[in-house]
N, C-alpha and C positions, 0 to 999 in steps of 0.2 A: 864725826861719823864717816867711816870709809864709804865713798860713793857706791862702790861695788856691793857693799853690805846693806844698802838701803832698800826698803820695801816701799812700794808706791802708796801714798795716803789715799784711801778710798772709802773710809767708814764715816758715816754722818754723826756729828756731835750735835745734840739738841741743847741750845742755850736757853730756850723758852722765850726768845725775843724774835718776833715775826720778821723784822727788817733784816736780821742776820740769818735765821734758819731758812726762810723761804727765798730771800732775794740775794743774800751773800753768804752762802752756806759754808759753815766751818767743818773741816774734815779732820779726822784723827791723824795727828802727825804733821799738821799744817802750821805755818807761822802767819798769823793774820793780825797786823797792828791796828790800833785805834789811833787815828789822828785827831787830836782835840785842840782846844785853845785854852788860854788861861781863863779860869772862871766858869768853864763849861763843866757839866756834871759827869766827868769821866770816872770819878771815884765811885759814884753811884752805879754806873754801868759795869765797872769792874767787879764790884761786890755782887751785883745781880748775876753776872756770868758765873762767878765763883760759887754762888749759892745754887744756881739752877742747872748748871751744865751736867749733862749725862750722856752716855753712849747708849743708843737704843739697841734692842735685841742682843744684849751682851751682859753676861754675868760677871765679867772680870771686875776687879776692884778699881775704884776711881779715886784719885787724890788731886788736891790742888796745892801747888807750890807758889807761894806769894812772895815776890821780891819787891820791897819798897825802897826807893833811892831818893834821898834828899827831900823827903816829905815832912810836913810839919807834925808836931805832936798831936794836934787835933785830928789831922787826917789819919794818922796811925791808930788813934783811939777809935775813930769812926769804923775803920776796917775790923779791928779787934771786937768791938761791941756788936757789929753787924754779924760777924761770923759766929760769935757766942750765942747771940739771940736766935739765930736760925739753925744752929747745930752744925753749920759747915766747918766749924773749927775742929770737929772730931776727925775730919779727913784732910786737914790743912797743915802745911809746914810753912812757917813764916820767917822771912829774913827781913828785918826792918832797919834801915839806916836813916836816921833823922837829919833834918836840915843843919843842925848844929854839930853833927858828927864829922870826923875828918874826911876830906875828899878821897884819900887813898882807900878808906874803907868802902866808900861809895863805888869804887871801881871793882872791889872784890865781891860786893854783894851779889850781882847777877851770876858771877861765876860759881859762887858757892851754891846759890839756888839751883842752877842748872845741873851741878854735880849731884845734888840731892835728888833732883828730878830723874836724872839718868839712872841713879842707883835704884829708885823705886820702880822705874819703868823696866829696866833691862835685867835687874837682879831679882826684883820682887814681882815681875809680870803685872804691873799696874798701869792703868791709863792715867797719865799725869797731864794736868793743865797748868801751864806756868804763866802767871800774870805778873808782868814787870812794869812798875810805874815809878817814877816817870823817867823814860829814857833820855829826855832832854837834860835832866839833872845829871845823869850819868855822863853824857857828852860834855857838859859844862865842866865836870870834875876832870875829865880827860884833858880838856883844854887848859885848865888851871895847872895840872901837873906837867903837861907838855911845856907850858910857858916857864915854869919853875926850872925845868931841865934845860931851858934855852934851846929848844928844838926849833927848826925852821917852820913857821906857821903856814898853813894852807888857807883854803877859802874861809873868810870871816874869822880868821885866827884859830880855827880848829886845826889839830895836827893833820898832816898829809895822810896819815895811816888810819883816819877815822873810818873809812869804808872797810878796810881790812879788819879793824878792831870790832866793828859792829857785826860783820859777817861771822867772826869767830863765836859770837853769842847766838845770833839767829840760826846759824846752820846746825846748832845742837838740837834743833827740833827734828822729829822724824820717827820712822819705824825701822826696825832691823829685820832682815829675812830670818825666819826661824825663831823669832822672839815674839811673845804675846804682847808685851807692853809697848807704850808709845809716849812720846813727849810732844805735846801741842803747845804752841806759844801764843799768847796775846800780849805783845808789848804795847804800852800806852805812852804816847808822847804828846806834850803840848807844844804846838807849833809856835815859835816866837812870832809875835805880831800876826798870827793867823796866816803866815806865809808858807804855802806848800812847797815853794821852791827853795826854802831854807835848807842848808846842807843836811840837817838831821832827818826831816821827813823825806827829803829827796833821796838820800842814800838808803834809808830804810825801805822806801818803795821799790828800789832796785833789787834789794836782797830778798824781801819777803814775797809771799804769794797773795798780793792784793792789799787792800786797806779799807777800814771802816772809818768814814769821815763824819765828825760831828759838826752840826751847822749852828752858827750863832743866831741866824735868822729864825730857825725853828725853835731854838731855845728861848728866844724873845717872845715867840708865840705860845710858850708854855708847854711845848711838846716834851714828853718824857718817854724814852730817851730821844734826844734830838738828832737822830741818825739821818744824814743826807744820803738817800739811797742812790741817786743818779751818779755822782762821781765815785761812790763806794764800789768795791770790786772784790770778788774772791775768785782767784784764778783756778781753784780746784773744785768749784761748785758742781761742775758737770760730773765729777768722779764720785761724789757722795750722795747723788740724788737719783730718783727714778724708782722703778718697781723693785721691790725686795729691799730697798734702803729707806726710801720715804714713801712716795706714791707716784704712780705713772703720770699723773697730771702736774707734777712739780715743775719740770722745766718749761712746758708751754705756758702755764699760768704766770710763772716768773717773768718770762719774756714779754707776755702781754701786759702785765702790770707795769713793767719798766716803760714800755712803749706808750701806754695810756697816760702814765704819770707825766712823762716828758711832753706829750701833746697837750695835756691839761695845763701844765705850767706855761707853755707857749700861749695858750688861749687866755690865761689869766693876765699875762703881760700885755696881750693885744687889747684886752678889755680896759686895762689901765690907760693905754694910749688913746684908743679910739672910742672908748665907752662901751657899755655892755650891749647896746643896741646894734653894734657892728658885728656881733657874734652870730654865727649860724646856729640852728637848732642843735646840731651835733656838737658844736663848740661849747654850747651851754651845758650839755650833758657831760662833756669832758671836764669842765670847771667844777660841776657838782661832784664828779668822781674824785677829782684832785682834793677838794675840800674834805670829803668823807675819808679818803685814803689817809690824809694827814691826821685827821681827828680820831679815826677808829683803828687804823692799822698801825701807823707809826707811833702814835701817842697811846701806848698801852700801859704806861706807868712802870715804876721800878720794882713793883712787888707782884706783878701779874705774870705767872708762868704759863705760857701757851704751849700746847703740844704742837708738833708740826701739822697734824691733821686739823687742828683748830685754825692755824694760820692759813692753810690751804682753803678751808671752807670759807673763811672770812674774805680771802682773795676772790673766790667765786661770787660771793655775795656782792662785793663791790663792782666786779666786772659786769654783773647783771644790770647795772645802771645804764651801760652802753648798749646800743643796738647790736644785734647779733652780727650784722654785716661788718661791724668795726673790729670784731675779734678775729683778725686775720692770722694770728700766730698760733691759734689753737684749732686742732682738727675737729671737724663736725661731730665725730662719734664721741669725743671727750666732752664737748659741749652738751650733747644729748644726755650723756651718762651723769655728769656732775652738776651742771647748772639746773637741769630740769628736776633732778633729785631734790635740790634745795628748795624748789618753789612749793 
């Protein structure tokens, strides 16, 4: 897309997942990758987003373009079955490259998917959500072909043009001035050995506007989806939230939840080292908040579609555990209006 022709992404997309909608908001025209690890439930998260995603206060048509690269037959069948069962297949275009298909086809898959997405968005005025899984397999195929061509390898054997190549895919997300449609991307990549400094997540993080990180620890605790909200980030969240888009208490509650969760995690670590008796009364409240935040807010299940209002109300309910003096990031008039209303 010509940079001069780009329109700024600023419309909220509701995925129905609290940890994304409230804390790491996805905006129409954004590219927001999911950083996962092998064995983590990223396919369940991807199909949940494909099923539930919708643009609020907008009648324009919505479509999902699904590009699968190097996935197993079982995974492909899982997506097909899930889309069929929930009716999402009626608004989906699917490009599937299986693990036993040629590597050269794997490189063509995302390009074909994005071409279809651009056609639907800019010719047919649709909002298109592109889900690409798994970008790691795409990069492996790129490395394989680069080695076969005897090109000079770069970091960890990947070709030196990996950054350029990835940006030609990711930068095809966006909106155009004067056009109704948009292309929003959610690329999914499994980090080799859970290493976020690996070239694939590293370069992806440079190009895209944030990342949603899945946590092995939360997955081990049975959280669904196991989204690690503290290191996750959406760089455009400020543009898609607030009065007229979501609700005026969105940004303050988001900041307060982040701060309280971080403080609660610290208090839990302290309790492990020094014992619970070493915690102050306030620290104990923060620990209670953290436990409930993980159990009720993050752990919502893969088939629970929450509206943004439900996510915000749940956030207020959890914040009411803490004394009012601790809610330093929310103005008093908002506390009066929303917290007391819920009591």
